[in-house]
NULUMLO-922021 format. One record per residue (C-alpha): x, y, z. Coordinates in nm, 2 decimals. Example, Ala and Ser with C-alpha at 12.3 -4.5 7.8 and 13.67 -1.06 7.14 Angstrom:
+--------+--------+--------+
|      u |      v |      w |
+--------+--------+--------+
|   1.23 |  -0.45 |   0.78 |
|   1.37 |  -0.11 |   0.71 |
+--------+--------+--------+
***
This chain:
+--------+--------+--------+
|      u |      v |      w |
+--------+--------+--------+
|   0.97 |  -0.90 |   3.33 |
|   1.03 |  -1.12 |   3.03 |
|   0.87 |  -1.44 |   2.92 |
|   0.94 |  -1.67 |   2.62 |
|   0.71 |  -1.94 |   2.49 |
|   0.74 |  -2.16 |   2.18 |
|   0.45 |  -2.33 |   2.02 |
|   0.56 |  -2.62 |   1.79 |
|   0.39 |  -2.89 |   1.58 |
|   0.33 |  -3.02 |   1.24 |
|   0.25 |  -2.79 |   0.94 |
|  -0.12 |  -2.75 |   0.92 |
|  -0.17 |  -2.77 |   1.30 |
|  -0.24 |  -2.40 |   1.34 |
|   0.10 |  -2.31 |   1.49 |
|   0.13 |  -1.98 |   1.32 |
|  -0.23 |  -1.87 |   1.40 |
|  -0.19 |  -1.97 |   1.76 |
|   0.14 |  -1.77 |   1.79 |
|  -0.02 |  -1.46 |   1.65 |
|  -0.32 |  -1.48 |   1.88 |
|  -0.08 |  -1.52 |   2.18 |
|   0.11 |  -1.21 |   2.07 |
|  -0.21 |  -1.02 |   2.05 |
|  -0.31 |  -1.13 |   2.40 |
|   0.02 |  -1.00 |   2.55 |
|   0.03 |  -0.68 |   2.35 |
|  -0.33 |  -0.61 |   2.46 |
|  -0.19 |  -0.61 |   2.81 |
|   0.08 |  -0.36 |   2.74 |
|   0.37 |  -0.59 |   2.67 |
|   0.63 |  -0.56 |   2.39 |
|   0.64 |  -0.87 |   2.18 |
|   0.83 |  -1.06 |   1.91 |
|   0.69 |  -1.36 |   1.73 |
|   0.96 |  -1.55 |   1.53 |
|   0.84 |  -1.83 |   1.30 |
|   1.04 |  -2.12 |   1.16 |
|   0.91 |  -2.38 |   0.90 |
|   1.06 |  -2.60 |   0.63 |
|   0.97 |  -2.58 |   0.26 |
|   0.67 |  -2.81 |   0.29 |
|   0.30 |  -2.76 |   0.25 |
|   0.22 |  -3.04 |   0.48 |
|   0.45 |  -3.22 |   0.72 |
|   0.77 |  -3.11 |   0.86 |
|   0.81 |  -2.91 |   1.18 |
|   0.67 |  -2.56 |   1.24 |
|   0.74 |  -2.33 |   1.53 |
|   0.66 |  -1.98 |   1.66 |
|   0.86 |  -1.84 |   1.95 |
|   0.67 |  -1.56 |   2.13 |
|   0.90 |  -1.34 |   2.34 |
|   0.73 |  -1.07 |   2.55 |
|   0.87 |  -0.81 |   2.79 |
|   0.79 |  -0.50 |   2.97 |
|   1.11 |  -0.36 |   2.82 |
|   1.18 |  -0.29 |   2.46 |
|   1.28 |  -0.61 |   2.28 |
|   1.36 |  -0.67 |   1.91 |
|   1.46 |  -1.02 |   1.84 |
|   1.41 |  -1.39 |   1.92 |
|   1.63 |  -1.56 |   2.18 |
|   1.78 |  -1.91 |   2.21 |
|   1.59 |  -2.03 |   2.52 |
|   1.23 |  -2.08 |   2.61 |
|   1.05 |  -2.07 |   2.94 |
|   0.77 |  -2.28 |   2.81 |
|   0.73 |  -2.50 |   2.50 |
|   0.38 |  -2.61 |   2.39 |
|   0.44 |  -2.93 |   2.20 |
|   0.16 |  -3.03 |   1.97 |
|   0.33 |  -3.35 |   1.87 |
|   0.63 |  -3.57 |   1.95 |
|   0.86 |  -3.39 |   1.71 |
|   0.82 |  -3.07 |   1.92 |
|   0.93 |  -3.24 |   2.24 |
|   1.24 |  -3.38 |   2.06 |
|   1.35 |  -3.06 |   1.88 |
|   1.31 |  -2.82 |   2.18 |
|   1.42 |  -3.03 |   2.47 |
|   1.76 |  -2.85 |   2.49 |
|   1.62 |  -2.50 |   2.50 |
|   1.32 |  -2.54 |   2.72 |
|   1.25 |  -2.50 |   3.09 |
|   0.90 |  -2.65 |   3.09 |
|   0.73 |  -2.86 |   2.82 |
|   0.35 |  -2.91 |   2.79 |
|   0.26 |  -3.19 |   2.56 |
|  -0.04 |  -3.41 |   2.47 |
|  -0.06 |  -3.70 |   2.71 |
|  -0.14 |  -3.93 |   2.41 |
|   0.21 |  -3.86 |   2.27 |
|   0.46 |  -4.14 |   2.33 |
|   0.79 |  -3.97 |   2.43 |
|   0.94 |  -4.28 |   2.58 |
|   1.22 |  -4.30 |   2.32 |
|   1.31 |  -3.93 |   2.36 |
|   1.60 |  -3.85 |   2.60 |
|   1.46 |  -3.59 |   2.84 |
|   1.66 |  -3.36 |   3.06 |
|   1.61 |  -3.38 |   3.43 |
|   1.60 |  -3.00 |   3.47 |
|   1.31 |  -2.97 |   3.22 |
|   0.96 |  -2.99 |   3.38 |
|   0.75 |  -3.22 |   3.17 |
|   0.37 |  -3.18 |   3.19 |
|   0.14 |  -3.41 |   2.98 |
|  -0.21 |  -3.27 |   2.94 |
|  -0.50 |  -3.43 |   2.75 |
|  -0.51 |  -3.18 |   2.45 |
|  -0.69 |  -3.42 |   2.22 |
|  -0.94 |  -3.53 |   2.49 |
|  -1.02 |  -3.18 |   2.59 |
|  -1.07 |  -3.08 |   2.23 |
|  -1.32 |  -3.37 |   2.18 |
|  -1.51 |  -3.29 |   2.50 |
|  -1.60 |  -2.94 |   2.38 |
|  -1.70 |  -3.08 |   2.04 |
|  -1.40 |  -2.96 |   1.85 |
|  -1.20 |  -3.13 |   1.58 |
|  -0.84 |  -3.24 |   1.60 |
|  -0.74 |  -2.92 |   1.42 |
|  -0.86 |  -2.72 |   1.72 |
|  -0.60 |  -2.88 |   1.96 |
|  -0.39 |  -2.57 |   1.91 |
|  -0.66 |  -2.35 |   2.06 |
|  -0.67 |  -2.57 |   2.37 |
|  -0.29 |  -2.53 |   2.38 |
|  -0.33 |  -2.15 |   2.36 |
|  -0.55 |  -2.15 |   2.67 |
|  -0.31 |  -2.37 |   2.85 |
|  -0.01 |  -2.15 |   2.77 |
|  -0.18 |  -1.84 |   2.91 |
|  -0.28 |  -2.03 |   3.22 |
|   0.08 |  -2.14 |   3.29 |
|   0.17 |  -1.78 |   3.35 |
|  -0.16 |  -1.69 |   3.52 |
|  -0.26 |  -1.45 |   3.24 |
|  -0.63 |  -1.34 |   3.26 |
|  -0.85 |  -1.54 |   3.03 |
|  -1.08 |  -1.24 |   2.96 |
|  -0.80 |  -1.08 |   2.75 |
|  -0.81 |  -1.39 |   2.52 |
|  -1.19 |  -1.38 |   2.51 |
|  -1.18 |  -1.03 |   2.37 |
|  -0.92 |  -1.12 |   2.11 |
|  -1.13 |  -1.42 |   2.00 |
|  -1.43 |  -1.20 |   1.94 |
|  -1.21 |  -0.96 |   1.74 |
|  -1.07 |  -1.25 |   1.53 |
|  -1.38 |  -1.46 |   1.48 |
|  -1.70 |  -1.25 |   1.51 |
|  -1.70 |  -1.22 |   1.13 |
|  -1.73 |  -1.60 |   1.11 |
|  -2.04 |  -1.62 |   1.33 |
|  -2.12 |  -1.68 |   1.69 |
|  -2.08 |  -2.06 |   1.67 |
|  -1.72 |  -2.03 |   1.56 |
|  -1.65 |  -1.79 |   1.84 |
|  -1.82 |  -2.01 |   2.10 |
|  -1.63 |  -2.32 |   1.98 |
|  -1.29 |  -2.15 |   2.00 |
|  -1.36 |  -2.00 |   2.33 |
|  -1.47 |  -2.33 |   2.47 |
|  -1.16 |  -2.50 |   2.35 |
|  -0.93 |  -2.24 |   2.49 |
|  -1.11 |  -2.23 |   2.82 |
|  -1.08 |  -2.61 |   2.85 |
|  -0.70 |  -2.59 |   2.82 |
|  -0.69 |  -2.29 |   3.06 |
|  -0.90 |  -2.46 |   3.33 |
|  -0.71 |  -2.79 |   3.31 |
|  -0.38 |  -2.62 |   3.37 |
|  -0.52 |  -2.41 |   3.66 |
|  -0.70 |  -2.71 |   3.82 |
|  -0.39 |  -2.92 |   3.80 |
|  -0.16 |  -2.65 |   3.94 |
|   0.08 |  -2.65 |   3.64 |
|   0.29 |  -2.33 |   3.67 |
|   0.58 |  -2.16 |   3.51 |
|   0.83 |  -1.98 |   3.73 |
|   0.70 |  -1.66 |   3.58 |
|   0.36 |  -1.49 |   3.62 |
|   0.23 |  -1.22 |   3.38 |
|  -0.05 |  -0.97 |   3.44 |
|  -0.15 |  -0.69 |   3.21 |
|   0.07 |  -0.39 |   3.28 |
|  -0.12 |  -0.12 |   3.09 |
|  -0.40 |  -0.05 |   2.85 |
|  -0.17 |   0.09 |   2.58 |
|  -0.26 |  -0.04 |   2.24 |
|   0.01 |  -0.14 |   1.99 |
|   0.01 |  -0.27 |   1.64 |
|   0.09 |  -0.63 |   1.58 |
|   0.25 |  -0.65 |   1.24 |
|   0.52 |  -0.83 |   1.03 |
|   0.79 |  -0.65 |   0.83 |
|   0.62 |  -0.74 |   0.50 |
|   0.29 |  -0.60 |   0.62 |
|   0.46 |  -0.28 |   0.73 |
|   0.62 |  -0.25 |   0.38 |
|   0.27 |  -0.29 |   0.23 |
|   0.12 |  -0.02 |   0.45 |
|   0.41 |   0.21 |   0.39 |
|   0.37 |   0.18 |   0.02 |
|   0.00 |   0.24 |   0.04 |
|   0.05 |   0.55 |   0.25 |
|   0.32 |   0.65 |   0.00 |
|   0.07 |   0.64 |  -0.28 |
|   0.13 |   0.31 |  -0.45 |
|  -0.15 |   0.23 |  -0.70 |
|  -0.01 |  -0.07 |  -0.88 |
|   0.15 |  -0.39 |  -0.74 |
|   0.25 |  -0.70 |  -0.94 |
|   0.42 |  -1.02 |  -0.82 |
|   0.45 |  -1.39 |  -0.88 |
|   0.43 |  -1.57 |  -0.55 |
|   0.78 |  -1.65 |  -0.40 |
|   0.86 |  -1.71 |  -0.03 |
|   0.93 |  -1.50 |   0.17 |
|   0.79 |  -1.20 |  -0.04 |
|   0.45 |  -1.36 |  -0.10 |
|   0.29 |  -1.21 |   0.21 |
|   0.34 |  -0.86 |   0.06 |
|   0.12 |  -0.98 |  -0.24 |
|  -0.14 |  -1.13 |   0.00 |
|  -0.16 |  -0.81 |   0.21 |
|  -0.18 |  -0.59 |  -0.10 |
|  -0.47 |  -0.80 |  -0.22 |
|  -0.65 |  -0.78 |   0.11 |
|  -0.63 |  -0.40 |   0.09 |
|  -0.69 |  -0.36 |  -0.29 |
|  -1.05 |  -0.24 |  -0.28 |
|  -1.02 |  -0.04 |   0.04 |
|  -0.74 |   0.18 |  -0.10 |
|  -0.82 |   0.17 |  -0.48 |
|  -0.52 |  -0.04 |  -0.58 |
|  -0.46 |  -0.26 |  -0.88 |
|  -0.29 |  -0.58 |  -0.77 |
|  -0.19 |  -0.85 |  -1.03 |
|  -0.06 |  -1.20 |  -0.96 |
|   0.12 |  -1.26 |  -1.29 |
|   0.22 |  -1.58 |  -1.47 |
|   0.59 |  -1.54 |  -1.38 |
|   0.84 |  -1.29 |  -1.25 |
|   0.93 |  -1.15 |  -1.59 |
|   0.57 |  -1.06 |  -1.65 |
|   0.55 |  -0.90 |  -1.30 |
|   0.84 |  -0.67 |  -1.38 |
|   0.69 |  -0.58 |  -1.72 |
|   0.35 |  -0.50 |  -1.57 |
|   0.51 |  -0.27 |  -1.31 |
|   0.72 |  -0.09 |  -1.56 |
|   0.42 |  -0.04 |  -1.79 |
|   0.21 |   0.08 |  -1.51 |
|   0.48 |   0.33 |  -1.40 |
|   0.52 |   0.45 |  -1.76 |
|   0.14 |   0.51 |  -1.78 |
|   0.16 |   0.73 |  -1.46 |
|   0.08 |   0.49 |  -1.17 |
|   0.31 |   0.47 |  -0.87 |
|   0.42 |   0.11 |  -0.93 |
|   0.59 |  -0.16 |  -0.72 |
|   0.69 |  -0.52 |  -0.78 |
|   0.79 |  -0.78 |  -0.52 |
|   0.99 |  -1.10 |  -0.52 |
|   1.28 |  -1.29 |  -0.36 |
|   1.63 |  -1.34 |  -0.50 |
|   1.55 |  -1.62 |  -0.75 |
|   1.26 |  -1.42 |  -0.89 |
|   1.47 |  -1.10 |  -0.92 |
|   1.73 |  -1.30 |  -1.12 |
|   1.46 |  -1.33 |  -1.39 |
|   1.37 |  -0.96 |  -1.35 |
|   1.73 |  -0.83 |  -1.39 |
|   1.71 |  -0.76 |  -1.77 |
|   1.39 |  -0.55 |  -1.72 |
|   1.55 |  -0.36 |  -1.44 |
|   1.78 |  -0.22 |  -1.71 |
|   1.48 |  -0.13 |  -1.92 |
|   1.35 |   0.08 |  -1.63 |
|   1.69 |   0.25 |  -1.60 |
|   1.73 |   0.32 |  -1.97 |
|   1.38 |   0.46 |  -2.01 |
|   1.41 |   0.65 |  -1.67 |
|   1.09 |   0.49 |  -1.56 |
|   1.04 |   0.51 |  -1.18 |
|   1.02 |   0.16 |  -1.03 |
|   1.02 |   0.02 |  -0.67 |
|   1.13 |  -0.34 |  -0.63 |
|   1.08 |  -0.51 |  -0.29 |
|   1.31 |  -0.81 |  -0.25 |
|   1.28 |  -1.04 |   0.05 |
|   1.60 |  -1.24 |   0.08 |
|   1.62 |  -1.61 |   0.15 |
|   1.90 |  -1.86 |   0.12 |
|   2.06 |  -1.91 |  -0.22 |
|   2.20 |  -1.98 |  -0.47 |
|   1.93 |  -2.13 |  -0.69 |
|   1.63 |  -2.26 |  -0.49 |
|   1.85 |  -2.28 |  -0.18 |
|   1.65 |  -2.32 |   0.14 |
|   1.33 |  -2.12 |   0.05 |
|   1.19 |  -2.07 |   0.40 |
|   1.51 |  -1.96 |   0.59 |
|   1.68 |  -1.63 |   0.61 |
|   2.00 |  -1.47 |   0.48 |
|   2.15 |  -1.14 |   0.36 |
|   2.32 |  -1.29 |   0.06 |
|   2.17 |  -1.08 |  -0.22 |
|   2.33 |  -0.74 |  -0.15 |
|   2.61 |  -0.76 |  -0.42 |
|   2.35 |  -0.91 |  -0.66 |
|   2.11 |  -0.62 |  -0.63 |
|   2.39 |  -0.36 |  -0.65 |
|   2.50 |  -0.50 |  -0.98 |
|   2.19 |  -0.65 |  -1.14 |
|   2.15 |  -0.59 |  -1.51 |
|   2.42 |  -0.49 |  -1.74 |
|   2.58 |  -0.15 |  -1.78 |
|   2.62 |   0.14 |  -1.54 |
|   2.32 |   0.31 |  -1.40 |
|   2.20 |   0.48 |  -1.08 |
|   1.99 |   0.29 |  -0.84 |
|   1.90 |   0.32 |  -0.47 |
|   1.91 |   0.03 |  -0.22 |
|   1.73 |   0.07 |   0.11 |
|   1.74 |  -0.20 |   0.38 |
|   1.49 |  -0.15 |   0.67 |
|   1.60 |  -0.27 |   1.01 |
|   1.26 |  -0.29 |   1.19 |
|   0.89 |  -0.25 |   1.11 |
|   0.89 |   0.13 |   1.16 |
|   1.17 |   0.15 |   0.90 |
|   0.98 |  -0.09 |   0.67 |
|   0.68 |   0.15 |   0.67 |
|   0.87 |   0.48 |   0.62 |
|   1.13 |   0.35 |   0.38 |
|   0.86 |   0.19 |   0.16 |
|   0.70 |   0.53 |   0.13 |
|   1.04 |   0.70 |   0.07 |
|   1.13 |   0.45 |  -0.20 |
|   0.83 |   0.56 |  -0.41 |
|   0.93 |   0.92 |  -0.37 |
|   1.29 |   0.86 |  -0.46 |
|   1.19 |   0.65 |  -0.76 |
|   0.97 |   0.92 |  -0.91 |
|   1.18 |   1.22 |  -0.82 |
|   1.49 |   1.08 |  -0.97 |
|   1.33 |   0.85 |  -1.23 |
|   1.53 |   0.55 |  -1.12 |
|   1.49 |   0.20 |  -0.98 |
|   1.47 |   0.18 |  -0.60 |
|   1.52 |  -0.15 |  -0.43 |
|   1.38 |  -0.23 |  -0.08 |
|   1.60 |  -0.51 |   0.04 |
|   1.45 |  -0.70 |   0.33 |
|   1.48 |  -1.07 |   0.43 |
|   1.27 |  -1.36 |   0.56 |
|   1.35 |  -1.28 |   0.92 |
|   1.22 |  -0.93 |   0.92 |
|   0.96 |  -0.99 |   0.66 |
|   0.78 |  -1.27 |   0.84 |
|   0.85 |  -1.21 |   1.21 |
|   0.56 |  -1.05 |   1.40 |
|   0.64 |  -0.74 |   1.61 |
|   0.45 |  -0.52 |   1.84 |
|   0.51 |  -0.15 |   1.76 |
|   0.37 |   0.19 |   1.81 |
|   0.12 |   0.32 |   1.55 |
|   0.29 |   0.46 |   1.24 |
|   0.29 |   0.83 |   1.23 |
|   0.12 |   0.87 |   0.89 |
|   0.16 |   1.25 |   0.90 |
|   0.54 |   1.21 |   0.84 |
|   0.47 |   1.06 |   0.49 |
|   0.46 |   1.32 |   0.21 |
|   0.41 |   1.22 |  -0.15 |
|   0.66 |   1.38 |  -0.39 |
|   0.61 |   1.28 |  -0.75 |
|   0.89 |   1.49 |  -0.91 |
|   0.88 |   1.65 |  -1.25 |
|   0.55 |   1.56 |  -1.41 |
|   0.39 |   1.78 |  -1.68 |
|   0.02 |   1.76 |  -1.74 |
|   0.01 |   1.97 |  -2.06 |
|   0.26 |   2.09 |  -2.31 |
|   0.25 |   2.37 |  -2.56 |
|   0.21 |   2.27 |  -2.93 |
|   0.53 |   2.17 |  -3.09 |
|   0.65 |   2.36 |  -3.41 |
|   0.62 |   2.16 |  -3.73 |
|   0.87 |   1.87 |  -3.77 |
|   0.97 |   1.89 |  -3.40 |
|   0.90 |   1.66 |  -3.11 |
|   0.90 |   1.70 |  -2.73 |
|   1.23 |   1.62 |  -2.56 |
|   1.14 |   1.36 |  -2.30 |
|   1.51 |   1.31 |  -2.22 |
|   1.61 |   1.67 |  -2.23 |
|   1.95 |   1.76 |  -2.08 |
|   1.90 |   1.95 |  -1.75 |
|   2.12 |   2.09 |  -1.48 |
|   2.02 |   1.82 |  -1.23 |
|   1.99 |   1.54 |  -1.49 |
|   1.61 |   1.50 |  -1.43 |
|   1.38 |   1.56 |  -1.73 |
|   1.01 |   1.63 |  -1.73 |
|   0.78 |   1.32 |  -1.75 |
|   0.46 |   1.32 |  -1.95 |
|   0.22 |   1.03 |  -1.93 |
|   0.05 |   0.87 |  -2.24 |
|  -0.24 |   1.10 |  -2.34 |
|  -0.07 |   1.42 |  -2.23 |
|  -0.13 |   1.68 |  -2.50 |
|   0.18 |   1.73 |  -2.71 |
|   0.38 |   1.49 |  -2.50 |
|   0.42 |   1.21 |  -2.75 |
|   0.77 |   1.06 |  -2.73 |
|   0.96 |   0.73 |  -2.78 |
|   1.08 |   0.52 |  -2.48 |
|   1.27 |   0.21 |  -2.58 |
|   1.55 |  -0.01 |  -2.45 |
|   1.80 |   0.15 |  -2.69 |
|   2.04 |   0.43 |  -2.61 |
|   1.87 |   0.74 |  -2.74 |
|   1.89 |   1.11 |  -2.79 |
|   1.68 |   1.38 |  -2.60 |
|   1.37 |   1.29 |  -2.80 |
|   1.40 |   0.92 |  -2.72 |
|   1.50 |   0.81 |  -3.07 |
|   1.78 |   0.55 |  -3.09 |
|   2.13 |   0.70 |  -3.12 |
|   2.48 |   0.56 |  -3.15 |
|   2.64 |   0.90 |  -3.13 |
|   2.95 |   0.88 |  -2.91 |
|   2.89 |   1.22 |  -2.76 |
|   2.52 |   1.16 |  -2.71 |
|   2.59 |   0.83 |  -2.53 |
|   2.84 |   1.00 |  -2.30 |
|   2.59 |   1.27 |  -2.21 |
|   2.30 |   1.03 |  -2.15 |
|   2.51 |   0.82 |  -1.92 |
|   2.61 |   1.13 |  -1.72 |
|   2.24 |   1.25 |  -1.72 |
|   2.11 |   0.92 |  -1.58 |
|   2.38 |   0.89 |  -1.32 |
|   2.63 |   1.15 |  -1.21 |
|   2.41 |   1.45 |  -1.25 |
|   2.13 |   1.30 |  -1.04 |
|   2.37 |   1.17 |  -0.77 |
|   2.46 |   1.50 |  -0.60 |
|   2.09 |   1.58 |  -0.52 |
|   2.02 |   1.22 |  -0.44 |
|   2.29 |   1.20 |  -0.18 |
|   2.13 |   1.48 |   0.01 |
|   1.83 |   1.25 |   0.07 |
|   2.03 |   0.95 |   0.19 |
|   2.00 |   0.92 |   0.56 |
|   2.32 |   0.87 |   0.75 |
|   2.38 |   0.56 |   0.96 |
|   2.23 |   0.58 |   1.31 |
|   2.42 |   0.51 |   1.63 |
|   2.30 |   0.33 |   1.94 |
|   2.45 |   0.25 |   2.28 |
|   2.78 |   0.40 |   2.40 |
|   2.96 |   0.68 |   2.22 |
|   3.26 |   0.60 |   2.00 |
|   3.48 |   0.77 |   2.26 |
|   3.35 |   0.55 |   2.55 |
|   3.29 |   0.23 |   2.36 |
|   3.56 |  -0.04 |   2.35 |
|   3.40 |  -0.20 |   2.05 |
|   3.17 |  -0.08 |   1.77 |
|   2.93 |  -0.33 |   1.61 |
|   2.82 |  -0.25 |   1.26 |
|   2.52 |  -0.40 |   1.08 |
|   2.27 |  -0.33 |   0.80 |
|   1.90 |  -0.42 |   0.75 |
|   1.75 |  -0.67 |   0.99 |
|   2.07 |  -0.71 |   1.19 |
|   1.95 |  -0.41 |   1.38 |
|   1.71 |  -0.64 |   1.57 |
|   1.96 |  -0.88 |   1.73 |
|   2.24 |  -0.63 |   1.78 |
|   2.02 |  -0.39 |   1.97 |
|   1.93 |  -0.67 |   2.21 |
|   2.29 |  -0.78 |   2.23 |
|   2.39 |  -0.43 |   2.35 |
|   2.20 |  -0.48 |   2.68 |
|   2.36 |  -0.82 |   2.73 |
|   2.71 |  -0.68 |   2.67 |
|   2.64 |  -0.40 |   2.92 |
|   2.56 |  -0.67 |   3.18 |
|   2.89 |  -0.83 |   3.10 |
|   3.07 |  -0.49 |   3.16 |
|   3.14 |  -0.43 |   2.79 |
|   3.06 |  -0.09 |   2.66 |
|   2.95 |  -0.12 |   2.30 |
|   2.83 |   0.11 |   2.03 |
|   2.61 |  -0.01 |   1.74 |
|   2.61 |   0.17 |   1.40 |
|   2.32 |   0.07 |   1.17 |
|   2.29 |   0.13 |   0.80 |
|   1.95 |   0.13 |   0.63 |
|   2.05 |   0.34 |   0.33 |
|   2.29 |   0.10 |   0.16 |
|   2.35 |   0.25 |  -0.18 |
|   2.46 |   0.51 |  -0.28 |
|   2.67 |   0.57 |   0.03 |
|   2.80 |   0.91 |   0.14 |
|   3.16 |   0.86 |   0.22 |
|   3.18 |   1.14 |   0.48 |
|   2.88 |   1.04 |   0.69 |
|   2.98 |   0.67 |   0.67 |
|   3.33 |   0.75 |   0.80 |
|   3.20 |   0.99 |   1.07 |
|   2.97 |   0.71 |   1.21 |
|   3.27 |   0.49 |   1.29 |
|   3.53 |   0.76 |   1.36 |
|   3.73 |   0.69 |   1.68 |
|   3.63 |   0.33 |   1.70 |
|   3.89 |   0.12 |   1.88 |
|   3.76 |  -0.22 |   1.75 |
|   3.51 |  -0.26 |   1.47 |
|   3.30 |  -0.58 |   1.41 |
|   3.07 |  -0.62 |   1.11 |
|   2.77 |  -0.85 |   1.18 |
|   2.62 |  -1.01 |   0.86 |
|   2.39 |  -1.30 |   0.77 |
|   2.61 |  -1.41 |   0.48 |
|   2.94 |  -1.59 |   0.42 |
|   3.14 |  -1.32 |   0.25 |
|   3.09 |  -1.01 |   0.46 |
|   2.93 |  -0.84 |   0.16 |
|   2.85 |  -0.50 |   0.32 |
|   3.19 |  -0.49 |   0.48 |
|   3.32 |  -0.51 |   0.13 |
|   3.09 |  -0.23 |   0.02 |
|   3.21 |  -0.01 |   0.30 |
|   3.57 |  -0.07 |   0.21 |
|   3.51 |  -0.01 |  -0.16 |
|   3.29 |   0.30 |  -0.12 |
|   3.41 |   0.46 |   0.20 |
|   3.76 |   0.32 |   0.26 |
|   3.64 |   0.17 |   0.60 |
|   3.81 |  -0.15 |   0.71 |
|   3.66 |  -0.39 |   0.96 |
|   3.87 |  -0.55 |   1.23 |
|   3.64 |  -0.85 |   1.25 |
|   3.36 |  -1.01 |   1.05 |
|   3.09 |  -1.20 |   1.26 |
|   2.91 |  -1.41 |   1.00 |
|   2.62 |  -1.66 |   1.01 |
|   2.47 |  -1.83 |   0.71 |
|   2.30 |  -2.15 |   0.83 |
|   1.94 |  -2.01 |   0.77 |
|   1.87 |  -1.86 |   1.11 |
|   1.92 |  -1.50 |   1.21 |
|   2.17 |  -1.40 |   1.47 |
|   2.05 |  -1.45 |   1.83 |
|   2.16 |  -1.17 |   2.06 |
|   2.33 |  -1.42 |   2.30 |
|   2.55 |  -1.54 |   2.01 |
|   2.67 |  -1.19 |   1.94 |
|   2.74 |  -1.11 |   2.30 |
|   2.92 |  -1.44 |   2.35 |
|   3.16 |  -1.38 |   2.06 |
|   3.23 |  -1.02 |   2.16 |
|   3.31 |  -1.14 |   2.51 |
|   3.55 |  -1.40 |   2.37 |
|   3.72 |  -1.14 |   2.16 |
|   3.76 |  -0.91 |   2.47 |
|   3.92 |  -1.20 |   2.67 |
|   4.16 |  -1.25 |   2.37 |
|   4.26 |  -0.88 |   2.37 |
|   4.07 |  -0.83 |   2.04 |
|   4.32 |  -1.04 |   1.86 |
|   4.27 |  -1.35 |   1.65 |
|   4.10 |  -1.48 |   1.34 |
|   3.93 |  -1.20 |   1.14 |
|   3.63 |  -1.40 |   1.03 |
|   3.42 |  -1.56 |   1.30 |
|   3.14 |  -1.80 |   1.17 |
|   2.85 |  -1.88 |   1.40 |
|   2.70 |  -2.23 |   1.37 |
|   2.41 |  -2.38 |   1.56 |
|   2.52 |  -2.61 |   1.84 |
|   2.24 |  -2.86 |   1.76 |
|   2.24 |  -2.98 |   1.40 |
|   1.87 |  -3.04 |   1.36 |
|   1.66 |  -3.06 |   1.04 |
|   1.29 |  -2.96 |   1.04 |
|   1.25 |  -3.09 |   0.69 |
|   1.27 |  -3.46 |   0.77 |
|   1.17 |  -3.55 |   1.13 |
|   1.17 |  -3.92 |   1.02 |
|   1.55 |  -3.92 |   1.01 |
|   1.54 |  -3.90 |   1.39 |
|   1.30 |  -4.18 |   1.42 |
|   1.00 |  -3.95 |   1.49 |
+--------+--------+--------+
***
């Protein structure tokens, strides 16, 4: 059983809150859920939506169609007419100028009136709509009642009572007027799941991994990491700083890491552009640092609230000079949790920058998931010395001593006999500036090649899903959040009689050539799926592992891939005998803009 509902309305109407409450209702009944939000870069105004997709089967991504749309204003009716089966809207809304489709069931209900009758304000109309949405699929109201107590008990009994009254009014009206969806949902189990976004999972993974300092300047879509860190600051003994700008945020984190704290900084692509110089400082001083980057559309300000995978090449080459770094790109919330913890280990063990590269889609979408297995997380801090023997006269401790594996001991400020210099200059083993040609060569090798052999042993190979390479007629390849839509596309392809394999990379750099080649060995047809315009990871695979793609399936309009789009394009390629244009660009069929509803006369 699967059901999809979209709640839509103006910014400030409580769309996001309502969506999350609905997801909690269905997950409380044992369903798997995905809550995908969309909104323009406006504080007030514009059009906001959350699509709630629930199923008894494992699901990972949003889809293109909706069984029900709860339209909180006229814009919502207009924008979602083409993708809906049933639309519930406020009867005070004038939709006479909107061209409706005959096959769409239109049900006006008195959202505003019902809100007023229970003593609520106009802002509570979304709560009435939430009750109506559950009634449409005959979902038990008592589940929502328990959720309301969980959410609002801390605000007092009057708040709980008011919200319950509003939701019950919407629920009863739909029931009494026999408004029904073609689908009915009942709780299927008492299994409890987490309801969490990718950014929240990164935060929890970092906390479990021992992070003690986090700094950031707010920048969508990474800001919710900062918010969630602040929420948990006292509970877990963290220091969280909202700085005056991104440059300061990076400086704070490097300073904290140098002082001995497990440190992390978060931003999006534009903020990271300001941080790039200091990334080099962390590399030169071999100061462990984790940077969480949530990608959005660029260049420059771009489209701040929409998704893309356009920053891969940037983070691989940010800051001048050659130095070792790790880039991890989680594909779901479980990977967000465990890779965040792993990033902190890798940063400290190898004394390098580690970048967690996520995006708006994964970062802000809400998922149901199994509870994270905290026991799998082990904190490894690497070579740290707490005390050193006294140095002979006229000598100093070698912070950057040459070692077999390229990793030197670290001593934090205040460590007896551990005084050393750490600056942005090339240096000798003590940390003093040096322009010796041989010293320069040895230090570059120390910071890079010598560490690389051991580091590669900790780089997870790509993971395969679906048919085996031998049986598959096509192999889809993706990285990061593309895991979500491609996994769901596999089941659609299977229904179409197409055997497909999916190879997912979440350890992006450095790449182990042998394991990368092994993952696609025997593939008859390879298709790279990326949310960017230049097939960036396909280029990385070609450069680092000599792997060529037969086709590039690209999308860069601001939305993630929907599984239907992937399945449709693969089916087209099959019918064409897997011949044709190498680059296939996906574009939305309806060219709509949430930023300015007025352009449509709304």
